[in-house]
N, C-alpha and C positions, 0 to 999 in steps of 0.2 A: 504494500500500500504506500502510495506516495505521501510526502509531507502535506501536500494540498488536500488530499483525501482525509488525512488524519485531522486536519483542521475542521473540515466539514463534518466528519463522522468520528468524533473522539471515542465513542464506545466501541468502535471496530478495531481498536488497537490490539495488537497481538499480545497474548498473555504468555509470559515465559514460564511461570510455574503457577500452579493452583494453590490457593490458601489451604492449609492443613485441614481446616474444617470441612472442605469439600471432598476430601479423599474418601472417607467412609461412605457417604451417600453415593458417590459415583461408583465405587467398587461394588456396592450392593446392587446398584442398577445393572452393572455389567454381569455380576454373578447370578442374581436371582430375579432380576426384572422389577424390583421394587426398592425404594429407598430404605424403609425399615425391613429387616429380615423378620419373618414371622416366627415367634418363639414357639417351641413345642407345646407350651401351655396353651397358647392361643389356638394352635392346631387342634388340640384336644377339645377345647371349648367349641370350636366350629363343628367338630365331628359330633359332639353331644347335642348340638342344636340341629343336627340332621343335614348339615351342608358339608361340602367338600372341605377336607383339612386345609387345603391351600386354595386361595382365590383363583377363579378361572381366568387367569391372565398369564403373562410370560412367566410368572412365579410358578405356575402349575405345569406349564408346557415346556418340556426339555428342548424340543425343536425350536420353539420361539426364543428361548434363552440362548441357544447356540447361534441363531440368526442375529440376535441382538449383539452378541459378542463379536461376530464377524463384521458387522457394520461398524462397531466401535473401533475394531482393529484397523479399519481403513482410515481412521482419523488420528490426529495428533493427541486427542483426548486420552487415548489409551496410554500413551507414554507419559503424559502430564499427570495422570492420576497415579503414576508410579505403581501400577498394578502388575502383579506377577502371578501367572497362572499356577505356579507351584504353591501359592498360598491357599489354593482350593482344597 
């Protein structure tokens, strides 16, 4: 982005590193498809209520999580989040 464009669009400035407070939410989105990971206690409560243990979103669908992971790998967000697949 040129200096002229930065003057016009200051919010488009490249981010070199993400704030530490962003890491966990981003990692959770990449890993499970949700910002907060659902605790096993919550899963049991959902099951007792007669609904799926996991919400019917990327959290529940392994294929969707893998697709999400592949999409993120194609961006610099993957590296900026300092995410390592070995952490899984």
